C-alpha positions as CSV (number, residue, x, y, z in Angstrom):
1,M,60.4,50.7,55.9
2,T,58.1,51.7,53.0
3,D,58.5,54.9,51.0
4,T,55.5,56.4,52.8
5,E,56.8,55.9,56.3
6,P,58.7,58.8,57.8
7,E,62.2,58.2,59.1
8,P,62.2,57.9,62.9
9,K,63.7,60.9,64.5
10,E,66.8,60.4,66.5
11,L,66.5,61.6,70.1
12,P,68.8,64.3,71.4
13,S,71.5,63.1,73.9
14,W,70.5,63.1,77.5
15,E,74.0,64.3,78.3
16,D,73.6,67.6,76.4
17,A,74.1,70.1,79.3
18,T,72.6,72.9,77.2
19,R,69.1,71.4,77.7
20,G,67.0,71.8,80.8
21,S,67.1,69.2,83.6
22,M,63.5,68.0,83.0
23,V,64.3,67.4,79.3
24,R,67.5,65.7,80.1
25,G,65.7,63.5,82.7
26,S,63.1,62.5,80.1
27,L,65.9,61.6,77.6
28,W,67.8,59.6,80.3
29,L,64.6,57.6,81.0
30,M,64.2,56.9,77.3
31,Q,67.8,56.1,76.5
32,V,69.2,54.6,79.6
33,V,66.3,53.1,81.7
34,G,63.7,52.1,79.0
35,A,60.0,51.9,79.4
36,G,58.8,49.3,81.9
37,N,62.1,49.2,83.7
38,I,63.0,50.1,87.3
39,F,65.5,52.8,88.3
40,T,66.7,53.9,91.8
41,K,67.1,57.3,93.3
42,S,70.9,56.8,93.6
43,Q,71.1,55.9,89.9
44,L,69.2,59.1,89.1
45,R,71.4,61.3,91.3
46,D,74.6,59.6,89.9
47,A,73.5,60.5,86.4
48,F,72.7,64.1,87.3
49,P,75.1,65.0,90.2
50,E,75.0,68.7,89.3
51,V,71.2,69.0,89.5
52,A,70.1,69.5,93.2
53,Q,66.4,68.7,92.6
54,I,66.5,66.1,89.8
55,D,63.8,64.0,91.7
56,R,61.4,67.0,91.3
57,R,62.2,67.4,87.6
58,I,61.3,63.8,87.0
59,R,58.0,64.2,88.9
60,D,57.3,67.2,86.7
61,L,57.2,64.9,83.7
62,R,53.8,63.6,85.0
63,N,52.3,66.9,84.0
64,Y,53.1,65.9,80.4
65,G,51.5,62.5,80.5
66,W,54.5,60.5,81.6
67,V,53.7,57.6,83.9
68,I,56.4,57.0,86.6
69,D,55.4,54.8,89.5
70,T,56.8,54.8,93.0
71,S,56.2,52.2,95.8
72,R,52.9,54.1,96.5
73,E,51.5,53.2,93.1
74,D,53.3,49.8,92.6
75,A,53.5,47.8,95.8
76,G,56.3,45.6,94.3
77,L,58.7,48.5,94.3
78,G,61.1,49.4,97.1
79,S,61.1,52.8,98.8
80,H,64.1,53.9,96.8
81,E,62.9,52.5,93.5
82,Q,60.7,53.9,90.7
83,R,59.3,52.3,87.5
84,F,59.3,54.2,84.2
85,V,56.0,52.8,82.9
86,K,55.6,54.8,79.7
87,P,56.5,58.1,78.1
88,G,54.1,61.0,77.5
89,S,54.6,64.1,75.4
90,P,58.1,64.5,73.8
91,V,59.2,67.3,76.1
92,W,62.5,67.6,74.3
93,D,60.5,69.2,71.5
94,P,59.8,72.9,72.5
95,A,56.5,72.9,70.7
96,A,55.3,69.9,72.7
97,R,56.6,71.3,75.9
98,R,54.7,74.5,75.5
99,K,51.4,72.7,75.6
100,R,50.8,70.2,78.3
101,T,48.7,67.1,77.8
102,R,45.2,67.0,79.4
103,E,45.4,67.5,83.2
104,P,47.2,64.4,84.5
105,V,45.9,62.0,87.1
106,S,47.6,63.0,90.4
107,A,49.7,60.5,92.3
108,S,47.3,60.7,95.2
109,L,44.3,60.0,92.9
110,R,46.1,57.1,91.2
111,R,46.9,55.7,94.7
112,S,43.2,56.0,95.7
113,A,42.1,54.1,92.6
114,L,44.7,51.3,93.2
115,Q,43.7,51.0,96.9
116,R,40.0,50.8,95.9
117,A,40.8,48.0,93.5
118,H,43.0,46.3,96.1
119,Y,45.9,46.6,93.6
120,A,44.2,44.3,91.1
121,C,42.7,44.7,87.7
122,E,39.1,45.7,87.9
123,M,38.2,43.8,84.8
124,C,39.8,40.4,85.4
125,G,40.5,40.6,89.1
126,R,44.2,39.6,88.7
127,A,46.8,41.2,90.9
128,V,49.7,41.7,88.5
129,P,52.8,43.9,88.7
130,H,51.8,46.4,86.0
131,L,48.5,48.2,86.4
132,D,47.3,51.3,84.5
133,L,44.4,53.6,84.8
134,T,41.8,54.1,82.1
135,H,38.8,56.4,81.9
136,R,35.4,54.8,81.9
137,V,34.0,57.7,79.9
138,P,36.8,59.0,77.6
139,F,37.9,62.6,77.7
140,A,36.7,63.0,74.1
141,A,33.2,62.1,75.3
142,G,33.3,64.5,78.2
143,G,34.9,62.2,80.8
144,S,37.0,63.6,83.7
145,N,39.7,62.6,86.2
146,D,37.2,62.0,88.9
147,L,37.9,58.8,90.9
148,E,34.5,57.4,89.9
149,N,35.6,57.7,86.2
150,L,38.9,55.9,86.7
151,A,39.3,52.2,86.3
152,V,42.3,50.1,87.2
153,I,43.2,47.8,84.3
154,C,46.0,45.3,83.5
155,T,47.9,45.2,80.2
156,A,46.1,42.1,78.9
157,C,42.6,43.6,79.6
158,N,43.6,46.9,78.2
159,A,44.7,45.2,75.0
160,A,41.4,43.2,74.8
161,R,39.5,46.4,75.4
162,Q,41.2,48.2,72.5
163,A,40.5,45.2,70.2
164,A,36.8,44.9,71.3
165,P,34.6,43.7,68.4
166,G,31.5,45.5,67.2
167,I,28.1,45.3,69.0
168,S,26.7,42.6,66.6
169,E,29.5,40.2,67.3
170,L,29.5,40.9,71.0
171,A,25.7,40.4,71.2
172,D,26.0,37.1,69.4
173,R,28.6,35.9,71.8
174,A,26.5,37.1,74.8
175,S,23.5,35.2,73.4
176,S,25.4,32.0,73.4
177,L,26.2,32.1,77.1
178,P,24.3,29.9,79.6
179,L,21.3,31.6,81.3
180,L,23.2,32.1,84.6
181,E,26.2,33.7,82.9
182,R,23.9,36.0,80.8
183,T,22.2,37.1,84.1
184,R,25.5,37.8,85.7
185,L,26.7,39.8,82.7
186,L,23.6,41.9,82.7
187,T,24.1,42.6,86.5
188,W,27.7,43.8,85.7
189,M,26.4,46.0,82.9
190,T,23.7,47.5,85.2
191,M,26.3,48.1,88.0
192,G,28.8,49.5,85.5
193,R,31.6,47.3,87.0
194,R,32.4,43.7,87.7
195,P,32.1,43.1,91.4
196,R,34.7,40.7,92.9
197,S,34.1,37.9,95.4
198,A,35.6,37.8,98.8
199,L,37.9,35.1,97.6
200,E,39.3,37.4,94.8
201,D,39.7,40.3,97.2
202,I,41.7,38.1,99.6
203,W,43.9,36.8,96.8
204,A,44.6,40.3,95.6
205,Q,45.5,41.5,99.1
206,Y,47.6,38.3,99.7
207,Q,49.7,39.3,96.7
208,Q,50.7,42.5,98.5
209,L,52.1,40.6,101.5
210,S,55.8,40.0,102.1
211,S,57.1,36.5,101.2
212,I,57.3,35.7,104.9
213,D,53.7,36.7,105.5
214,Q,52.6,34.8,102.4
215,L,54.2,31.7,103.8
216,E,52.5,32.2,107.2
217,M,49.2,32.7,105.4
218,A,49.6,29.4,103.5
219,R,50.5,27.6,106.7
220,H,47.4,29.1,108.4
221,L,45.1,27.8,105.7
222,A,46.9,24.4,105.7
223,R,46.2,24.1,109.4
224,L,42.5,25.0,108.9
225,L,42.1,22.4,106.2
226,D,43.8,19.8,108.3
227,E,41.5,20.5,111.2
228,D,38.5,20.4,108.8
229,A,39.7,17.0,107.5
230,Q,40.1,15.6,111.1
231,A,36.7,16.9,112.1
232,E,35.1,15.3,109.0
233,D,36.8,12.0,109.9
234,G,35.5,12.1,113.4
235,T,31.9,12.5,112.3
236,S,32.0,9.9,109.6
């Protein structure tokens, strides 16, 4: 650590009963669960047996920019599981708690965006476990939480988006593309999104099936391919 870097502040203990239940819940997520990890309702209630509505206090954290997914937002979670995706404002700080972050995206709006995207990244088309929302037009530029302004994005595409080069470099790279790909890129730019093919949609929806249904789907396609091969042999 250099002389110019501030010392990291130690978080208060989540077990400090003098603090409010929402604050203690946020600290428990930070100190016990950890960002990106899954916790269950029973684990939450075991940690706070004296708090009757601890589930609601955890949900209240979303008003401060905390991202906590349930099975409605993350199809890979069980009905009693939640994923602590990332923290928001440090609500254990009274000053931060007095001012909420910008109006958060509601759970129902997040779910609508994920369903529209078939639970796949709208940039690369991959169906991955961790998906986030980003604003097509940033808040700083007058964007809103309207569904049309929300894009579903995976971690890799989000990182690439943050590290995007300047227009000169990007224009040079686009110029080097073959004609067909340049035409396709311009179509995406005009539409304001990258449309996915039927194949990509089916793959994204297949990822949401149970393991038993995935196996049945694979067998179904295998039978079709076998029938196609037999038909081709019969006509040759």
